N, C-alpha and C positions, 0 to 999 in steps of 0.2 A: 503491499500500498502504501504512497509516496504518499508524500508532508502535503501535496499543493494540495491534493482534496481533503486531506483533513481537514487543514483550514478552510475549503470551501464550506467543509459541510459544519466546523464551528460558525462559519459567517454566515451561513443558512439559515442555523438554528439560532442563534443573534438576534438574526431578521423578524424570523417567524417568532420569538418572543417576547422582541418589542413591540410588533408590530400587532398580534394581538392584545396585550395589554395596553397599548393603542386605541384600539375595536373597545375594551374593556372600561375603556377612561371613558371615552365616548357612550356608552350605553352609564355611564353611572349621571353623566349630563342628561342625557336626558330621563332616565328615571327618578332621581332623587327631588326630592320635594324641598330640599330646605338650597334658598341662593346660595346661601353660602357653600354648602359643599359641593354646589351644581360648577359654580365657579373655580374653586379646587379640581373637580376634579377633569372643569377643561384645563387648567394650567397642566395638570400630570398628563393631558391630553399632547399639550403642545408642544409639551420637553421629549414625549416620546416619538413625535412625528420632527424635532430637533436629532431627536440621534436618528431616527432611520434617515435624515441629512447624512450627517456624520461616516455612518454606513454603509452609504451612497458616494464616497467620494465628494460632496457639494456642501464644502465649510461655511461660505459666504451666507447660503441661503440658512442653515444650521444657525451660523450665530446670527444673524439678522430675526430667527422666529425668536431663539431667544430676547435679543435684547430689547427687543420691538414688541411682540405681541404678547411673551411672558414675561415680562419684565413691563414696559410699559402699559400697554391696553389693560394686562388683568388686574393689574396693583389700582385701574381708575375705578376697574369694575368694582374690585371687594369694598374702597373706598366708599361707590355707591351705596352696597348692597349696604354695608356696615353703616352711611347716614340716613336711610330710609330705614332701617331696623329690621332687615330678610325676613318674616317671617316666615315658617315655616304653612306650605300651601294645603288644607283640606283635599282631598284626592279624593275623585266617587272609583267607585268599583266599577270599570266601562268597560270591562272584558269581553263585550258578548262574542256573539255570532259572528258578526263582521269583524272583528279583530279577529279570531280564529281564522275566516276567511283570507283575509289579506296577510294572514302572514304564510297562508302555505301555498295562496297565489303566488307568493313574494320569492317561496320555493322552484 
């Protein structure tokens, strides 16, 4: 087994893990009812995107992603949420047949 093959497999594994973490963080943004936690999940998602940019050798995009989006914009969002008193929203149980049909249809 060549060392390049092992390195490629390890790189693919890291890309897969970071990508799945980004997907889970984005699901946390959608499914979380607290605005503060949604913003924190979004910061985690943006950091995962920056890591993916680094893994694909796009260093400039990774730095811009961290500085502009995860740094400035998300801190502004957190300040606004803290200023407005980000209260937890009451969600009704809205998982009906139409949601199940939409989920199956997307697969």
